C-alpha distance (Angstrom), angle and dihedral (degrees) to the residues before:
residue distance angle dihedral
M1 . . .
S2 3.80 . .
I3 3.81 124.2 .
K4 3.80 91.3 -102.1
E5 3.80 92.3 47.5
F6 3.79 89.6 52.1
L7 3.80 95.0 47.4
D8 3.82 92.1 46.4
S9 3.81 95.6 40.9
E10 3.79 122.5 116.6
R11 3.80 95.0 -174.5
N12 3.78 122.7 133.4
S13 3.78 128.2 -127.4
F14 3.82 88.6 -125.0
D15 3.82 96.5 51.9
S16 3.80 88.7 108.3
L17 3.82 87.2 66.6
L18 3.80 93.9 53.1
Q19 3.80 124.9 82.0
D20 3.82 111.8 -117.2
Y21 3.79 92.8 -38.3
D22 3.81 118.1 -172.9
N23 3.80 104.2 -165.4
M24 3.80 90.6 -156.7
Q25 3.81 86.9 70.8
P26 3.82 122.3 68.4
L27 3.78 123.8 -112.0
Y28 3.79 122.7 -141.1
A29 3.79 124.8 -141.9
C30 3.78 116.0 -134.4
P31 3.83 106.3 -174.7
V32 3.81 113.2 -153.4
L33 3.82 108.3 169.6
A34 3.79 129.6 28.1
T35 3.78 140.6 169.9
N36 3.78 126.1 -137.7
Q37 3.82 115.8 -68.3
F38 3.78 90.5 26.5
S39 3.82 87.8 147.6
Y40 3.83 87.9 84.7
V41 3.80 89.3 64.0
Y42 3.80 91.1 45.0
D43 3.79 91.9 52.2
S44 3.80 94.8 43.9
C45 3.80 102.8 41.8
P46 3.83 119.6 70.9
M47 3.80 89.8 -148.9
F48 3.80 88.5 79.2
W49 3.80 101.7 37.7
D50 3.80 93.0 97.5
L51 3.81 116.2 7.3
D52 3.81 91.5 -173.6
K53 3.81 97.3 52.0
G54 3.78 96.2 35.2
F55 3.80 127.8 -163.4
F56 3.80 142.4 -96.8
L57 3.80 131.3 -118.1
K58 3.80 109.6 -147.3
E59 3.80 131.2 154.7
D60 3.83 89.7 -8.4
K61 3.81 90.4 -57.0
I62 3.81 128.6 123.1
I63 3.80 104.9 -135.8
P64 3.81 116.9 -173.1
N65 3.81 116.4 -138.3
V66 3.79 90.8 -126.6
D67 3.79 135.4 93.0
L68 3.81 108.4 -91.0
H69 3.81 91.8 -173.6
G70 3.80 91.4 -127.1
S71 3.80 95.2 -47.4
D72 3.80 95.2 126.2
D73 3.79 89.7 148.7
L74 3.83 86.0 79.1
I75 3.81 90.1 69.6
P76 3.81 109.8 99.5
Q77 3.80 121.4 -134.1
L78 3.80 114.2 -145.0
Y79 3.81 123.1 -140.4
L80 3.79 122.5 -167.2
K81 3.79 111.8 -111.0
S82 3.80 98.8 175.7
S83 3.79 139.6 -14.6
S84 3.76 125.5 -150.9
R85 3.78 142.3 163.7
F86 3.79 97.2 -83.3
Y87 3.81 104.1 25.1
N88 3.80 148.2 6.0
T89 3.79 121.1 -135.2
Y90 3.81 122.6 -149.5
V91 3.79 134.7 -171.7
E92 3.78 123.6 -151.5
D93 3.79 134.2 -138.7
K94 3.82 99.3 -130.6
H95 3.80 104.9 55.9
I96 3.79 118.1 35.2
G97 3.78 112.6 -132.0
M98 3.80 96.7 15.7
T99 3.81 111.5 129.0
Y100 3.79 133.7 -170.8
T101 3.80 120.3 -153.3
F102 3.81 114.7 -163.6
Y103 3.79 113.6 -166.8
S104 3.81 126.4 -136.5
K105 3.79 119.6 -109.4
L106 3.81 90.5 -105.1
A107 3.81 92.2 49.6
C108 3.82 90.4 48.5
H109 3.79 89.8 52.7
K110 3.80 92.3 51.0
I111 3.82 92.6 46.5
Y112 3.79 91.1 48.1
Q113 3.82 90.9 51.5
F114 3.80 90.3 48.8
F115 3.80 91.8 57.9
D116 3.79 98.0 32.5
E117 3.81 93.9 51.8
D118 3.79 91.7 50.7
G119 3.79 92.8 -108.9
E120 3.75 123.1 -163.8
G121 3.82 110.1 -56.9
T122 3.83 95.8 3.9
H123 3.81 100.7 98.1
G124 3.79 112.3 133.6
I125 3.83 96.2 10.1
E126 3.79 115.2 144.1
P127 2.96 137.2 -93.7
F128 3.82 92.5 14.6
S129 3.81 93.8 55.7
Y130 3.81 89.6 66.0
K131 3.80 91.2 69.5
R132 3.80 90.0 64.3
M133 3.80 94.6 52.3
P134 3.85 99.5 80.1
S135 3.81 89.2 75.4
F136 3.82 88.0 67.4
F137 3.82 92.7 59.9
E138 3.78 124.9 83.4
D139 3.81 92.8 -133.8
P140 3.85 110.6 35.6
N141 3.80 88.3 -173.4
N142 3.80 92.8 59.7
L143 3.78 105.3 54.0
P144 3.81 126.4 163.8
D145 3.82 117.6 -99.4
W146 3.81 93.7 -116.0
L147 3.81 90.1 59.5
I148 3.80 95.0 46.0
E149 3.81 91.0 48.9
G150 3.79 90.8 47.0
M151 3.80 95.9 55.2
I152 3.80 117.9 92.1
N153 3.79 121.5 -159.6
E154 3.80 124.1 -161.2
D155 3.80 91.9 -107.0
N156 3.83 87.5 61.8
V157 3.79 89.7 61.1
I158 3.82 113.2 89.4
G159 3.80 93.7 173.0
M160 3.79 146.2 -38.0
V161 3.79 131.7 -116.9
C162 3.79 137.8 -172.9
I163 3.80 115.7 -155.9
E164 3.79 118.6 -162.0
A165 3.79 134.3 -177.4
S166 3.80 141.2 158.7
V167 3.79 122.9 -113.2
S168 3.81 119.8 179.4
K169 3.82 90.2 -17.7
E170 3.81 90.1 -54.0
R171 3.79 119.0 119.3
I172 3.78 112.9 -132.7
G173 3.77 130.8 -173.1
V174 3.80 144.8 -177.4
F175 3.81 124.1 -162.5
S176 3.78 113.3 -157.5
L177 3.77 140.0 177.4
L178 3.80 116.6 -132.1
L179 3.81 106.3 -139.4
N180 3.78 137.2 -170.6
R181 3.82 90.2 -132.7
P182 3.79 134.9 33.6
R183 3.79 118.7 -92.2
K184 3.80 120.0 178.4
M185 3.78 117.6 -141.1
E186 3.77 118.9 -140.2
R187 3.79 93.7 -160.9
L188 3.79 139.8 -7.2
H189 3.77 122.0 -123.9
K190 3.79 122.8 -127.6
F191 3.81 109.7 -93.8
D192 3.82 97.2 -134.5
L193 3.79 97.2 69.7
Y194 3.80 93.5 179.8
E195 3.79 99.9 39.5
I196 3.80 102.9 56.0
F197 3.77 92.9 118.9
D198 3.79 128.6 41.2
Y199 3.79 93.6 -121.1
Q200 3.82 93.8 56.0
K201 3.78 118.3 97.9
V202 3.78 136.5 -172.1
Y203 3.80 114.4 -130.6
L204 3.78 97.9 -162.0
E205 3.79 118.6 89.1
S206 3.78 99.7 -162.4
S207 3.81 115.7 145.4
Y208 3.81 86.3 -138.6
L209 3.82 88.4 72.8
K210 3.79 90.0 68.9
S211 3.81 95.3 74.8
Y212 3.77 126.0 56.1
N213 3.79 93.8 -136.7
T214 3.83 93.6 58.5
K215 3.80 97.7 30.4
I216 3.79 90.8 74.4
L217 3.80 90.4 52.4
V218 3.80 91.5 54.1
W219 3.81 90.2 53.6
A220 3.81 91.8 48.3
F221 3.80 93.2 47.6
V222 3.81 92.9 48.6
H223 3.80 87.3 53.0
D224 3.81 90.7 50.2
L225 3.80 97.0 44.5
K226 3.80 95.8 49.3
K227 3.80 91.6 57.1
G228 3.77 111.2 108.8
T229 3.78 91.8 25.9
G230 3.78 130.2 95.3
L231 3.80 86.8 -103.6
A232 3.80 96.3 65.5
K233 3.81 95.4 107.5
L234 3.79 97.3 29.6
Q235 3.76 131.6 93.4
V236 3.81 108.8 -102.6
I237 3.80 109.7 162.0
G238 3.81 92.3 51.4
D239 3.81 97.5 38.1
E240 3.80 119.6 76.1
E241 3.80 97.9 -155.1
N242 3.80 95.3 44.8
A243 3.79 91.1 47.0
R244 3.79 88.7 53.2
N245 3.81 91.0 47.9
L246 3.81 92.1 51.3
H247 3.79 90.3 51.4
S248 3.80 90.2 50.3
Y249 3.81 91.6 48.7
I250 3.81 91.4 51.7
R251 3.81 92.5 49.2
C252 3.80 91.2 51.9
N253 3.80 96.0 45.7
Y254 3.82 103.9 30.4
E255 3.82 95.8 106.6
R256 3.81 90.4 54.4
F257 3.80 93.5 50.4
T258 3.79 122.4 107.2
D259 3.81 115.9 -109.0
E260 3.79 87.7 -104.8
K261 3.81 92.9 58.8
K262 3.81 92.2 42.3
D263 3.80 88.1 57.0
E264 3.81 90.4 51.7
C265 3.82 88.8 56.8
V266 3.81 90.3 61.1
L267 3.80 90.5 67.8
L268 3.80 94.2 44.2
Y269 3.81 97.7 46.3
P270 3.83 107.9 14.8
D271 3.81 93.4 164.0
E272 3.79 90.4 57.8
Y273 3.82 102.8 33.8
K274 3.76 103.7 37.6
K275 3.81 104.3 168.0
F276 3.77 137.3 49.4
T277 3.79 118.6 -125.6
P278 3.83 112.4 -90.0
S279 3.80 113.7 -98.5
D280 3.80 124.5 168.3
E281 3.81 89.2 -166.3
I282 3.81 91.4 58.8
Y283 3.80 93.2 40.9
Q284 3.80 89.2 53.6
R285 3.80 91.6 50.8
L286 3.79 90.9 51.6
V287 3.81 91.6 49.4
I288 3.80 91.2 48.7
D289 3.82 92.8 49.1
T290 3.80 90.8 49.5
V291 3.80 95.2 45.1
M292 3.81 91.7 47.0
S293 3.82 91.8 50.5
M294 3.81 90.5 53.9
A295 3.82 92.4 42.0
T296 3.81 91.3 49.7
T297 3.80 90.1 51.9
I298 3.82 91.5 49.1
R299 3.81 90.8 48.1
R300 3.79 88.8 57.1
W301 3.83 93.1 67.1
G302 3.80 102.8 11.7
L303 3.80 125.1 -117.0
G304 3.80 95.3 -71.0
G305 3.79 93.7 42.3
S306 3.80 93.4 47.1
Y307 3.79 90.4 51.2
A308 3.81 89.2 52.6
V309 3.81 92.6 47.9
A310 3.81 93.9 49.0
A311 3.81 102.3 34.5
I312 3.79 101.6 34.3
T313 3.80 106.1 29.6
G314 3.81 93.9 30.8
D315 3.81 93.4 -137.1
E316 3.81 103.1 -165.3
S317 3.79 94.9 -152.8
V318 3.80 90.9 59.8
T319 3.81 97.0 40.1
N320 3.83 91.9 47.7
L321 3.80 90.2 50.2
M322 3.80 88.8 48.7
V323 3.82 91.0 55.1
T324 3.83 90.7 47.0
T325 3.80 90.1 50.4
I326 3.80 97.6 47.7
K327 3.81 90.4 49.4
K328 3.80 92.6 50.4
I329 3.80 91.8 48.3
D330 3.80 92.8 45.4
N331 3.81 91.6 52.0
N332 3.82 91.5 49.4
K333 3.80 104.7 33.7
K334 3.80 99.5 146.3
I335 3.80 92.8 45.7
T336 3.81 91.2 46.5
L337 3.79 94.3 52.8
K338 3.82 91.0 48.2
L339 3.81 98.5 48.9
P340 3.82 116.8 144.3
C341 3.81 114.4 -85.5
E342 3.81 90.9 -105.7
Y343 3.80 90.5 69.7
Q344 3.80 102.1 36.0
F345 3.79 97.1 90.9
P346 3.84 93.5 49.6
L347 3.82 86.3 48.3
T348 3.82 92.1 53.6
I349 3.81 89.3 50.7
V350 3.80 90.9 51.9
L351 3.80 93.2 47.0
S352 3.83 90.9 46.7
F353 3.80 89.9 54.0
M354 3.81 91.8 46.9
N355 3.79 90.5 47.7
M356 3.80 89.3 57.0
M357 3.77 94.9 44.0
Y358 3.81 95.0 51.8
G359 3.80 90.7 53.8
E360 3.82 99.5 149.1
N361 3.81 98.4 23.8
I362 3.80 96.8 92.0
P363 3.85 97.8 176.3
I364 3.83 87.4 62.5
K365 3.79 99.6 28.9
A366 3.82 98.1 50.9
P367 3.84 97.9 55.1
L368 3.80 89.3 46.2
G369 3.81 88.7 54.5
F370 3.81 92.5 50.3
W371 3.82 91.7 47.6
L372 3.79 89.6 49.6
Y373 3.79 92.7 52.7
Y374 3.80 89.9 49.3
L375 3.84 93.4 49.5
L376 3.80 96.1 41.6
F377 3.79 92.4 48.4
E378 3.82 88.6 53.1
Y379 3.80 92.7 45.6
R380 3.80 91.3 47.3
K381 3.81 91.6 59.0
R382 3.80 92.7 60.9
C383 3.83 105.3 27.4
S384 3.80 123.9 109.8
Q385 3.81 123.8 -104.1
E386 3.79 88.8 -107.8
E387 3.81 90.7 57.9
L388 3.81 96.3 43.9
P389 3.86 98.6 86.0
F390 3.79 92.6 55.4
I391 3.82 93.8 43.7
N392 3.81 89.2 49.2
T393 3.79 89.5 49.7
L394 3.81 91.7 52.9
M395 3.81 89.8 46.4
V396 3.81 92.1 51.2
F397 3.80 93.0 45.9
T398 3.82 90.3 50.1
L399 3.81 91.7 53.3
R400 3.81 92.5 45.4
N401 3.80 95.2 44.6
N402 3.81 91.3 50.9
L403 3.79 98.2 36.5
S404 3.81 98.1 139.1
S405 3.83 93.6 48.9
F406 3.81 94.5 47.4
A407 3.81 89.3 45.2
K408 3.81 89.1 57.7
F409 3.79 89.2 49.5
F410 3.80 89.8 52.5
S411 3.80 91.5 57.1
V412 3.82 82.8 76.6
I413 3.80 101.7 28.8
K414 3.81 95.3 53.5
Q415 3.80 91.2 61.5
K416 3.80 91.0 68.2
T417 3.79 112.7 103.8
F418 3.78 120.5 -121.1
I419 3.79 111.9 -147.5
E420 3.78 121.3 -164.7
E421 3.77 129.9 -178.3
I422 3.80 112.3 -143.3
K423 3.77 116.1 -161.4
T424 3.81 121.2 -156.0
K425 3.79 126.0 -177.2
G426 3.79 117.3 -135.0
F427 3.80 139.0 169.9
F428 3.80 92.1 -88.2
G429 3.84 96.2 43.0
T430 3.80 140.4 -78.9
K431 3.76 118.6 -31.7
V432 3.81 122.3 -154.9
K433 3.77 119.0 -150.7
T434 3.79 122.5 -171.8
V435 3.79 115.3 -142.7
S436 3.80 122.6 -174.0
S437 3.79 128.1 -166.3
D438 3.76 141.6 162.0
W439 3.79 140.7 -171.8
I440 3.81 96.9 -124.4
S441 3.78 94.1 122.0
R442 3.80 93.3 47.9
D443 3.79 125.5 100.7
N444 3.82 110.7 -104.2
N445 3.80 93.3 -126.2
S446 3.80 90.2 52.6
C447 3.81 89.2 54.3
V448 3.81 90.0 56.2
F449 3.81 90.6 45.5
E450 3.82 89.2 54.1
L451 3.81 88.7 58.5
I452 3.79 90.1 48.7
Y453 3.79 87.3 51.7
Y454 3.81 89.7 49.2
F455 3.81 97.7 48.3
S456 3.79 95.7 41.2
G457 3.79 94.3 49.7
N458 3.80 104.9 -109.2
G459 3.79 96.9 -15.0
E460 3.78 97.7 -65.2
T461 3.77 130.4 130.0
Q462 3.79 117.0 -99.7
W463 3.81 91.7 -149.6
D464 3.81 96.7 115.4
K465 3.80 90.3 49.7
L466 3.81 93.2 57.0
S467 3.78 120.1 96.4
S468 3.81 117.3 -113.2
E469 3.82 88.6 -105.5
E470 3.81 91.6 52.1
Q471 3.81 92.1 47.5
L472 3.79 90.8 52.0
F473 3.80 91.3 48.2
W474 3.81 94.6 45.0
S475 3.86 105.0 37.5
R476 3.79 132.6 -144.6
R477 3.80 91.6 -112.0
L478 3.81 92.8 62.1
D479 3.78 90.1 45.6
N480 3.80 90.9 53.7
E481 3.81 90.7 53.0
I482 3.81 89.4 69.2
E483 3.83 88.7 70.0
Y484 3.79 97.5 -151.2
E485 3.82 93.6 179.8
A486 3.81 93.5 55.0
I487 3.82 90.8 48.5
L488 3.81 91.6 50.8
Q489 3.80 91.2 49.9
Q490 3.79 91.6 53.6
L491 3.80 92.9 47.1
Q492 3.79 91.9 49.6
R493 3.82 88.9 59.0
D494 3.83 89.0 56.3
G495 3.82 112.8 87.6
Q496 3.80 92.9 -153.7
H497 3.80 92.4 58.7
T498 3.81 90.9 85.2
T499 3.81 100.3 32.5
M500 3.81 118.6 134.0
G501 3.82 113.2 -82.8
I502 3.82 94.5 15.0
E503 3.81 92.0 135.1
K504 3.79 92.3 63.0
Q505 3.80 90.5 42.2
R506 3.80 90.7 57.3
E507 3.80 90.7 50.7
F508 3.80 90.2 47.3
Y509 3.80 95.9 50.9
A510 3.83 92.4 42.9
S511 3.80 87.3 56.7
Q512 3.82 92.5 43.8
L513 3.80 90.3 54.1
Y514 3.81 90.1 51.6
E515 3.82 92.0 48.2
A516 3.81 91.6 48.9
I517 3.80 92.7 51.3
K518 3.81 91.2 44.1
S519 3.81 90.0 52.4
E520 3.81 91.2 52.7
I521 3.82 90.8 49.0
D522 3.81 92.3 47.2
N523 3.80 88.1 52.7
N524 3.83 91.4 50.5
N525 3.81 92.5 -112.1
F526 3.80 90.9 133.0
Y527 3.80 98.3 157.0
M528 3.83 96.7 48.7
R529 3.80 90.5 -157.4
D530 3.81 93.3 -178.9
Y531 3.80 88.2 71.6
N532 3.81 100.5 41.1
C-alpha cells in the first residue's frame, strides 16, 4: 500500500481473520454461548449495544452503529496481546482485563461444523438448531418466514469472537458469531457444554480447556478428529473409555494425519504434541497481523505522537504491544523482511517507531536501523514522485538516528573504489578517461552525512514538500532532530564535500551500503553485530 493509502486506511489488523469483510458495512453480533453474569460483557462491549443496527470494526476499534451523542471516548481501541495459528487475542483500553479473541478462518470453519453437525453437547443450540427444523414440516420447500430468517448458513458468518472478563474474581465469557445480517437470539446456551450438571465430568486434561476462548476450539477439534472413526457418533469428551480410545487412535495414526489435523492435536494433548507443523504461510500471516496492529496504533497518533505516548506517558497498552511486536519480528526475521509489497510501508513505520523507542539499547536499535535502510532503499526505487519526500525524510532520519552504527559500517564501505568513465570530445573523436576514487581518507561520520545530503536533496529539510497528512503524521519536532544545519556545517569543513564527481560518488556509496546490508541479510546475519 502507498503512503496515502496507509494514512487514509481504516482497515483492522485482524481483517485477515474475517471472511470478505467490508468495513463500510455493519457487522451483527449473534451471541451463542455465555457464562453467568454475561450482562457485564453486554454492557461494556459495543458489539451488543444494538443487535439490530450492529457495529463497525475500523482501525482496530469497535464502533457501535448508534448515536453516542459525542461520547466517542466510549469506543474501545483494541491492542494485540498475542497471535497464534488459530486465533488472535486483543486487549482494550476501556475495561482492564477484558479480552477479545478473534478466530482464524480455518478455526471458524471447524467451530461452525461442530455446531452445524450437531456435535457432542450442541443439540438444541441456536441458531444452528433451526437448520434441523425443516424436517418437521410437510413441505420443506415452503417454510415459514420466521424459520428462514432464523437459519444461519456459513456464508452469513464473517467471523467469530470470544470476549472474556473478570467480575468479582469470577471469569466470565461470551462466544458470538459475527454475521452479515442481524439475527435475534431467543436464549443463550450455557458456555460449559459438558459441565451443566454436577455429575458430569470432562475426560480430557488439556490446559486449553481452562480458558473459554480455547475451550471451544478443543471441542471443535475433538469433533473433527473423531470423524472417520468408530467414535464419530459417540460421546467422547464426557466418556472416559471413549476419550481413552480417541487418544489411542490419534497416537496410532498421527504420522498419517494432514498438517491441519496434527495442529489440532496440539490443543487436545499439549503435553504430548508440543509444536505446530512449520508453515511459512501461517508465520507470514501472524507477522502481518502483528505489524498491522502496531502500525494501526502508530497511525492513531502519528510517529511523533506515538513516541510521546509511549516514551513520555508510559502508556502500557502501547509499550506491551511494542514488546509483542518486536518478539514476533525477531522470531521471524527473514519472513518479516520479505513481506509482500502491500505491507512494506506499514513495516517501515513500525520499525521507525521501534528504532526511536530503543534509543540507548544499541543491540536492538542498530539492527532495526540497518533493516530500515534496506527496506526504505527498496521502497524508494519503486515509489511515486509524490511519496519520495517522505521516504527520503525517513531515510535521512534513520541515518541520523543511527549515526554511530552506520559510521562503523562505513569503515568497510568507504574502502570500495568508485570508478567513473569521463568522456571528452576532441578534434579526432571522443576520448574516454577512467577515474577512480574512494572515501578511505574521510571521517566515517562525514560519509554518513554525505548520504544524508544525498537523500535530502542538498542537505535541506523536505518538510515543505510533505503533504499536510504526512506532516501531521511525521511532526516538526522529529524533523528538527535531524539537525540539517549542523550537518551542513560539518560537511562544509570537509574538502572532499565539493570535489568533482561527488554527486555520483554519493549515489555509489548509498547503493554500496544497501548491497552490503542486503548481503548480510541474505546470509542470515540479521543482527550485524560487527557494526553495532
